[in-house]
C-alpha positions as CSV (number, residue, x, y, z in Angstrom):
1,M,107.8,94.2,110.4
2,N,104.8,95.7,108.7
3,V,105.4,99.4,108.0
4,S,102.5,100.0,105.5
5,Q,99.8,102.5,106.0
6,K,97.5,101.7,108.9
7,A,94.1,102.9,110.1
8,L,95.5,105.3,112.7
9,S,98.6,106.5,110.8
10,G,99.0,110.2,111.5
11,L,97.5,110.1,115.0
12,K,100.1,111.2,117.6
13,I,99.8,110.1,121.2
14,V,101.9,111.3,124.1
15,D,101.6,108.5,126.7
16,L,102.5,109.3,130.3
17,S,100.9,106.2,131.7
18,R,102.5,103.3,133.4
19,V,101.8,99.7,134.6
20,L,99.0,98.1,132.5
21,G,95.7,99.8,131.6
22,G,97.2,102.9,129.8
23,P,100.1,101.1,128.2
24,F,97.8,98.3,126.9
25,A,95.5,101.0,125.4
26,T,98.4,102.8,123.7
27,Q,99.9,99.6,122.4
28,L,96.6,98.7,120.7
29,L,96.5,102.1,119.1
30,A,100.1,101.9,118.1
31,D,99.5,98.5,116.5
32,H,97.1,100.3,114.2
33,G,99.5,103.0,113.2
34,A,99.3,105.7,115.9
35,S,102.7,107.3,116.7
36,V,103.1,106.8,120.5
37,I,105.8,108.6,122.5
38,K,106.1,106.8,125.9
39,V,107.2,109.4,128.4
40,E,108.6,107.6,131.4
41,P,109.4,109.0,134.9
42,P,113.1,109.0,136.0
43,Q,112.7,105.6,137.6
44,G,111.1,104.2,134.5
45,D,107.8,102.3,134.1
46,E,107.8,100.1,137.2
47,V,106.6,97.1,135.3
48,R,110.1,96.9,133.7
49,D,110.9,95.2,137.0
50,W,107.9,92.9,137.3
51,G,109.6,89.6,136.6
52,P,110.9,87.1,136.1
53,P,111.2,86.3,133.2
54,F,113.4,89.1,131.8
55,H,115.0,90.0,128.5
56,D,117.9,92.4,128.7
57,E,116.7,93.6,132.1
58,D,113.2,94.3,131.0
59,A,110.4,92.1,132.4
60,A,108.1,90.1,130.1
61,Y,105.3,92.0,131.7
62,F,106.6,95.3,130.3
63,L,107.5,93.8,126.9
64,G,104.0,92.4,126.4
65,I,102.3,95.9,126.4
66,N,104.8,98.4,125.0
67,R,105.7,97.5,121.4
68,N,105.5,100.0,118.6
69,K,106.4,102.9,120.9
70,R,109.3,105.3,121.3
71,S,110.6,106.0,124.9
72,I,112.0,109.1,126.5
73,G,112.8,109.4,130.2
74,L,111.6,112.8,131.4
75,D,111.4,114.4,134.9
76,L,108.1,116.2,135.0
77,T,108.7,117.4,138.6
78,Q,111.2,119.9,137.1
79,E,109.8,123.0,135.3
80,Q,112.1,122.4,132.4
81,G,110.7,118.9,132.1
82,R,107.2,120.2,131.8
83,K,108.4,122.6,129.1
84,V,109.7,119.7,127.2
85,L,106.3,117.9,127.5
86,L,104.6,121.0,126.2
87,A,106.9,120.9,123.1
88,L,105.9,117.2,122.6
89,L,102.2,118.2,122.8
90,K,102.3,121.0,120.2
91,D,101.2,118.7,117.4
92,A,99.8,115.8,119.5
93,D,96.3,114.5,119.2
94,V,96.0,112.6,122.5
95,L,97.6,112.7,125.9
96,V,97.2,109.6,128.2
97,E,98.1,109.7,131.9
98,N,97.5,107.8,135.0
99,F,99.0,109.9,137.8
100,K,97.2,110.2,141.1
101,P,94.3,112.7,140.6
102,G,95.5,116.2,141.0
103,T,99.1,115.6,140.1
104,M,99.0,117.1,136.6
105,E,96.9,120.0,137.9
106,G,99.4,120.6,140.7
107,W,102.1,121.0,138.0
108,G,99.9,123.4,136.1
109,I,99.4,121.1,133.2
110,G,96.0,119.6,133.8
111,F,93.3,119.5,131.2
112,P,92.0,123.1,131.9
113,E,95.5,124.5,131.3
114,L,96.4,122.3,128.4
115,S,93.1,122.8,126.6
116,K,93.7,126.5,126.4
117,L,97.1,125.9,124.8
118,F,96.0,123.0,122.6
119,P,92.2,123.2,121.9
120,R,92.2,120.1,119.8
121,L,94.0,118.0,122.4
122,I,92.2,114.9,123.7
123,Y,93.1,114.2,127.3
124,C,92.6,110.7,128.6
125,K,92.8,110.4,132.4
126,I,93.1,107.0,134.1
127,S,92.8,106.5,137.9
128,G,91.8,103.9,140.4
129,F,88.6,105.6,141.7
130,G,88.3,109.0,140.1
131,S,88.8,112.3,141.9
132,D,85.4,112.5,143.7
133,G,83.4,110.3,146.1
134,P,84.6,108.7,149.4
135,L,87.4,106.9,147.6
136,G,88.4,109.7,145.2
137,G,92.1,110.1,144.8
138,F,93.0,106.8,146.4
139,P,95.4,104.4,144.5
140,G,94.1,101.2,142.9
141,Y,95.4,98.0,141.5
142,D,93.5,95.5,139.3
143,G,93.0,92.7,141.8
144,V,92.2,95.0,144.7
145,V,89.6,97.0,142.8
146,G,88.1,93.8,141.4
147,A,87.7,92.5,144.9
148,M,86.0,95.7,146.0
149,V,83.3,95.4,143.3
150,G,82.4,91.8,143.7
151,H,84.6,89.9,141.2
152,C,86.1,87.6,143.9
153,S,82.7,87.1,145.5
154,V,81.4,85.4,142.4
155,T,84.6,83.5,141.5
156,G,85.5,80.1,143.0
157,S,83.2,77.6,144.8
158,E,81.5,77.6,148.2
159,E,84.4,75.4,149.4
160,S,87.2,77.7,148.1
161,G,85.6,80.9,149.2
162,P,86.1,84.2,147.3
163,T,88.9,83.7,144.7
164,R,91.1,86.1,142.9
165,L,90.7,86.0,139.1
166,G,93.7,84.7,137.2
167,L,93.7,87.5,134.6
168,P,94.0,91.3,135.0
169,V,90.6,91.8,133.6
170,V,90.1,95.2,135.3
171,D,93.3,96.7,133.9
172,I,92.7,95.2,130.4
173,S,89.1,96.4,130.3
174,T,90.2,99.8,131.5
175,G,92.6,100.0,128.6
176,L,89.9,98.9,126.1
177,Y,87.6,101.6,127.4
178,C,90.4,104.1,127.0
179,V,90.7,103.1,123.3
180,N,86.9,103.4,122.9
181,G,86.9,106.8,124.5
182,I,89.8,108.1,122.5
183,L,88.4,107.0,119.2
184,L,85.0,108.5,120.1
185,A,86.6,111.8,120.9
186,V,88.6,111.7,117.7
187,I,85.5,111.1,115.7
188,E,83.6,113.9,117.5
189,R,86.5,116.3,116.9
190,H,85.9,116.0,113.2
191,T,82.6,117.8,113.8
192,S,83.4,120.2,116.6
193,G,87.1,120.8,116.0
194,Q,87.6,120.6,119.7
195,G,89.4,118.2,122.0
196,Q,87.9,117.0,125.3
197,S,88.8,115.2,128.5
198,I,88.1,111.5,129.0
199,E,88.0,109.9,132.4
200,V,88.3,106.1,132.8
201,T,88.6,104.6,136.3
202,L,89.5,101.0,137.3
203,Y,86.5,101.1,139.6
204,D,84.0,102.0,136.9
205,A,85.5,99.5,134.5
206,A,85.4,96.8,137.1
207,M,81.7,97.6,137.9
208,S,80.8,97.3,134.2
209,L,82.2,93.8,134.1
210,M,79.8,92.4,136.7
211,H,77.2,91.2,134.1
212,P,74.8,89.5,134.7
213,H,75.4,89.6,138.4
214,F,74.4,93.2,139.1
215,T,71.4,92.9,136.7
216,N,70.3,89.8,138.4
217,F,70.6,91.5,141.8
218,F,68.7,94.5,140.7
219,M,65.8,92.3,139.6
220,S,65.8,89.7,142.4
221,G,67.4,91.3,145.4
222,Q,69.4,88.1,145.8
223,V,73.2,88.3,146.2
224,P,74.8,86.0,143.7
225,V,76.6,82.9,145.0
226,R,79.8,81.2,143.8
227,T,79.1,78.4,141.3
228,G,82.7,77.1,140.8
229,N,83.1,75.9,137.3
230,Q,79.4,76.0,136.5
231,H,77.4,78.8,135.0
232,A,74.9,80.5,137.3
233,S,72.2,80.9,134.6
234,L,72.6,78.0,132.1
235,V,72.6,74.2,132.6
236,P,74.6,72.4,131.5
237,Y,77.3,75.0,131.2
238,G,80.6,74.2,132.9
239,M,83.7,72.1,133.2
240,F,83.5,68.3,133.1
241,P,86.3,65.8,133.6
242,T,87.0,63.2,130.9
243,R,89.6,60.4,130.6
244,T,92.2,62.9,129.3
245,V,91.7,66.6,129.7
246,P,88.6,68.4,131.2
247,V,86.2,70.0,128.8
248,M,84.3,73.2,129.0
249,L,80.8,72.7,127.7
250,G,78.2,75.4,127.0
251,V,74.5,74.6,126.2
252,G,72.6,77.8,125.4
253,N,69.2,76.5,124.3
254,N,67.0,73.4,124.3
255,N,68.0,72.4,120.8
256,A,71.6,72.4,121.8
257,F,70.8,70.2,124.8
258,R,69.1,67.7,122.5
259,K,72.2,67.5,120.4
260,L,74.4,67.1,123.5
261,A,72.2,64.3,124.8
262,E,72.6,62.5,121.5
263,A,76.4,63.1,121.5
264,I,76.9,61.5,124.9
265,G,74.7,58.5,124.1
266,R,71.7,59.6,126.1
267,P,69.1,60.9,123.7
268,D,66.4,60.2,126.2
269,L,67.5,63.1,128.4
270,A,66.1,65.6,126.0
271,D,62.5,64.4,126.6
272,D,63.0,63.7,130.3
273,P,60.6,66.1,132.2
274,K,63.4,66.9,134.6
275,F,65.5,68.4,131.8
276,V,63.3,69.6,129.0
277,T,63.9,73.4,129.6
278,N,66.7,75.4,131.1
279,G,64.4,76.1,134.1
280,D,63.9,72.3,134.5
281,R,67.6,71.7,134.2
282,Q,68.3,74.4,136.8
283,K,66.1,72.7,139.3
284,N,67.9,69.3,138.6
285,R,71.4,70.7,138.0
286,D,73.2,68.2,140.2
287,A,71.5,65.1,138.8
288,L,72.1,66.2,135.2
289,N,75.7,67.1,135.8
290,Q,76.3,63.7,137.4
291,I,74.8,61.9,134.4
292,I,77.1,63.9,132.0
293,M,80.2,63.1,134.1
294,D,79.3,59.4,134.1
295,Q,79.0,59.5,130.3
296,L,82.3,61.3,129.8
297,Q,84.5,59.4,132.2
298,E,86.0,57.2,129.5
299,V,86.0,59.8,126.7
300,D,89.0,61.5,125.1
301,G,88.3,65.2,126.0
302,E,90.0,66.8,123.0
303,A,88.4,64.4,120.5
304,F,85.0,64.8,122.2
305,A,85.2,68.6,122.1
306,L,86.1,68.7,118.4
307,K,83.2,66.3,117.7
308,L,80.8,68.6,119.4
309,L,82.2,71.7,117.7
310,G,81.7,69.9,114.4
311,A,78.1,69.3,115.3
312,G,77.5,73.0,116.1
313,L,77.8,72.7,119.8
314,V,80.0,74.9,122.0
315,C,82.6,72.8,123.7
316,G,86.4,73.1,124.2
317,P,89.2,71.3,126.0
318,V,90.7,72.9,129.0
319,L,94.3,73.7,127.9
320,D,97.3,75.3,129.6
321,T,99.3,78.2,128.3
322,R,101.7,76.1,126.3
323,Q,99.0,74.1,124.7
324,A,97.0,77.2,123.8
325,V,100.1,79.0,122.2
326,E,101.1,75.8,120.3
327,S,97.6,74.9,119.1
328,E,97.1,74.5,115.4
329,H,94.3,77.1,115.4
330,T,96.6,79.7,117.1
331,K,99.2,79.1,114.4
332,A,96.6,79.3,111.6
333,R,95.2,82.6,113.0
334,G,98.6,84.2,113.1
335,I,97.8,86.0,116.4
336,I,101.4,85.8,117.6
337,F,103.7,88.6,116.5
338,E,107.3,87.5,116.2
339,D,110.6,89.3,115.4
340,D,114.1,88.3,116.5
341,W,113.8,87.5,120.2
342,Y,110.3,89.1,120.6
343,R,107.1,87.1,120.7
344,G,103.8,88.7,121.7
345,I,100.1,88.3,121.3
346,G,99.2,90.5,118.4
347,T,96.2,92.8,117.9
348,P,92.9,91.0,118.0
349,I,91.3,93.7,115.8
350,R,91.7,92.6,112.1
351,L,91.0,95.3,109.6
352,G,90.8,94.0,106.0
353,R,92.4,96.8,104.1
354,T,94.6,98.4,106.8
355,P,95.6,95.7,109.2
356,G,97.7,96.4,112.3
357,G,101.0,94.9,112.9
358,L,104.4,95.0,114.5
359,T,106.6,97.9,113.4
360,S,109.1,98.2,116.3
361,L,110.1,96.2,119.4
362,P,109.4,97.4,122.9
363,P,111.8,100.2,123.7
364,K,114.6,100.3,126.2
365,F,114.3,103.1,128.8
366,S,114.7,106.5,127.1
367,Q,116.0,104.7,123.9
368,H,114.6,107.4,121.6
369,A,115.2,110.5,123.7
370,E,117.6,112.3,121.3
371,E,115.5,111.3,118.3
372,I,112.3,112.6,119.9
373,L,113.8,115.8,121.1
374,S,115.3,116.5,117.6
375,D,111.9,115.9,116.0
376,H,110.5,118.6,118.3
377,G,113.0,121.3,117.6
378,F,115.7,120.7,120.2
379,E,119.2,121.0,119.0
380,G,122.4,119.3,120.2
381,G,123.4,121.9,122.8
382,D,119.8,122.0,124.2
383,I,119.7,118.2,124.4
384,S,123.0,118.0,126.2
385,R,121.9,120.6,128.8
386,L,118.6,118.7,129.4
387,R,120.6,115.5,130.0
388,D,123.2,117.2,132.2
389,S,120.5,118.8,134.4
390,G,118.7,115.4,134.8
391,V,115.6,116.7,133.0
392,V,116.0,114.0,130.3
393,L,117.3,110.7,131.5
394,S,119.7,108.3,129.7
395,S,119.3,105.6,132.3
396,R,116.8,104.8,135.0
397,R,117.2,106.6,138.3
398,V,117.5,104.3,141.2
């Protein structure tokens, strides 16, 4: 495990968030050196149960987004639990939470109250829809919010109908926006000396991902249609079958199309009036796609993709999870963090002088409670009383 100085060493984060967006954000910050205290409710972060598969009763879903953190189980519904939280916040830089809007305020520890106690505190609030508007305060999950802003409407084909995305892009993007907001606020604090609140909602994040569909709609007034495995704006750009595996091919300009025409043995296509420009190719999409499929039906997909990549064209084989993890390029990039039983996708942000890394495995529930409390001035008798009263948990409450 790499324990050297990292870019965010010295930044302390108290993380009250659960599920995916918030924990993904704090893991990314922890990968780069931030000290993250994961404060879990008595029942624990529910994604500990989102399996199979499991390792030692914790789901892979949880393990993939909670490394490099310390955990304490704390009952914030009790006044003493909130006092413990205030002790954790005394020297904290950032608080992250994703309770239902109004929850923290109802406990008397919302941003207005905390900012008076801790003027430099950066408070990052995550919710499904925000606190205002017709949907304000309602709960939200990735796939549901994505469906509400149009993701499903532009995914799939006319035959399949609206289709759920196979990745939690709303939650992941929400987490990334949280990281951006936190770092923006940290930078601004160097000038002002003041913390501030940050609001990131799944709804806003999901809306921001609908490029270019919303922009196209604003300009044309036309509602986008599903194009299956084909790109709506570029031709040819999509998935094509071969003798072995399908390939995903992307042609972004006319010069690239000329190179593709040569690579598939049809250099004449580049000068065919039906295909000279992207506009021409759009009008004759079906005819061109059929020609490409005919030319690729006896081709080895992986070899063909590598040939095109070598020629400066964007093309790749369509691989499954195992193939992607075991690919030679994945191994060469070192993107997988490994230690003992743990394997996880590492940070994609590579800093040359202060790289991120794996310093500790995902924590068991409340694994570091005594250590965290001791670090914040609680002594043995205090800790015992907190445990006995159920304010601090040793095991998950059913």
